[in-house]
C-alpha positions in Angstrom: 18.8 -11.0 1.6 17.9 -12.4 5.1 14.8 -14.6 5.6 13.1 -11.8 7.5 13.8 -9.3 4.7 12.5 -11.8 2.2 9.4 -12.4 4.2 8.7 -8.7 4.6 9.2 -8.2 0.9 6.9 -11.1 0.1 4.1 -9.7 2.4 4.4 -6.3 0.7 4.1 -8.0 -2.8 1.2 -10.1 -1.6 -0.7 -7.1 -0.1 -0.2 -5.1 -3.3 -1.4 -7.9 -5.4 -4.5 -8.5 -3.3 -5.4 -4.8 -3.1 -5.1 -4.5 -6.9 -7.7 -7.3 -7.0 -10.1 -5.4 -4.7 -9.4 -6.8 -1.2 -9.2 -4.4 1.7 -6.3 -4.6 4.2 -7.2 -5.2 7.8 -4.0 -6.4 9.6 -0.7 -8.0 9.1 1.3 -10.4 11.3 -1.5 -11.2 13.6 -0.1 -13.5 16.2 -1.5 -15.6 19.1 -0.3 -18.5 21.2 -1.2 -20.9 18.3 0.7 -19.2 15.5 0.5 -16.3 13.1 -1.5 -15.1 10.2 0.5 -13.1 7.7 -2.3 -10.9 6.3 -6.0 -10.4 7.2 -8.1 -8.8 4.5 -11.7 -8.3 3.5 -13.2 -9.4 0.2 -16.7 -7.9 0.2 -18.4 -9.4 3.3 -15.8 -12.2 3.7 -12.8 -12.2 6.0 -9.8 -13.6 4.2 -6.8 -15.0 6.1 -3.7 -15.2 4.0 -0.6 -17.3 4.3 2.3 -15.7 2.4 5.0 -18.1 1.3 8.1 -16.5 -0.2 11.2 -18.3 -1.4 14.1 -17.2 -3.5 13.6 -20.2 -5.9 11.8 -23.5 -6.1 14.8 -25.7 -6.3 13.7 -28.3 -3.7 9.9 -28.0 -3.7 7.3 -25.6 -5.0 6.3 -22.9 -2.6 2.8 -24.3 -2.2 4.1 -27.8 -1.4 5.8 -26.4 1.6 2.5 -25.6 3.4 1.8 -28.4 5.9 -1.5 -29.7 7.3 -0.3 -28.7 10.8 0.4 -25.2 9.6 -3.1 -24.9 8.1 -4.6 -26.0 11.4 -2.6 -23.4 13.3 -3.8 -20.7 10.9 -7.4 -21.8 11.3 -7.1 -21.7 15.1 -5.6 -18.2 14.9 -8.4 -17.1 12.6 -11.0 -18.5 15.1 -9.4 -16.4 17.9 -9.2 -13.3 15.7 -13.0 -13.6 14.9 -13.8 -14.1 18.6 -11.8 -11.0 19.5 -13.9 -9.1 16.8 -17.0 -10.5 18.4 -17.9 -12.5 15.3 -19.3 -16.0 15.2 -17.0 -18.2 13.0 -20.0 -20.4 12.1 -21.9 -17.6 10.4 -19.1 -15.2 9.4 -18.1 -15.7 5.7 -14.4 -16.5 5.6 -11.8 -18.2 3.6 -8.1 -19.1 3.7 -5.9 -18.0 0.8 -2.2 -18.5 0.0 0.0 -16.2 -1.9 3.1 -18.0 -3.2 6.0 -15.8 -4.3 9.2 -16.8 -5.9 11.6 -13.8 -5.8 14.2 -15.0 -8.3 11.5 -15.5 -11.0 9.5 -12.4 -10.0 6.4 -14.6 -9.8 3.4 -14.4 -7.5 0.5 -16.9 -7.5 -2.7 -16.2 -5.5 -4.6 -19.3 -4.5 -8.1 -18.6 -3.2 -9.7 -21.1 -0.8 -6.4 -22.9 -0.6 -7.3 -24.8 2.5 
């Protein structure tokens, strides 16, 4: 399976998991000059920006350990631009950043709310 195929499969798994838990889908693969947000969803009044990390196994590092501070910063900046485009004020709009970590070989998905 190619990395792109694995990423697409991971995003499908993550979206299904989150929707089963009551989140509402807004967008996928939102991109801007600063980076990309895999999934954007709503949880009640909150905007939720989700990074999906998908690997075939955790041989070298856990999926969560592979998220860098620089990547978190890029996602935050993309979220700020998204909210601005929606004419929402980031300082008063409830939002959070979640991670869904998926290990395909073990058929395991872990949802981390407020991950960063």
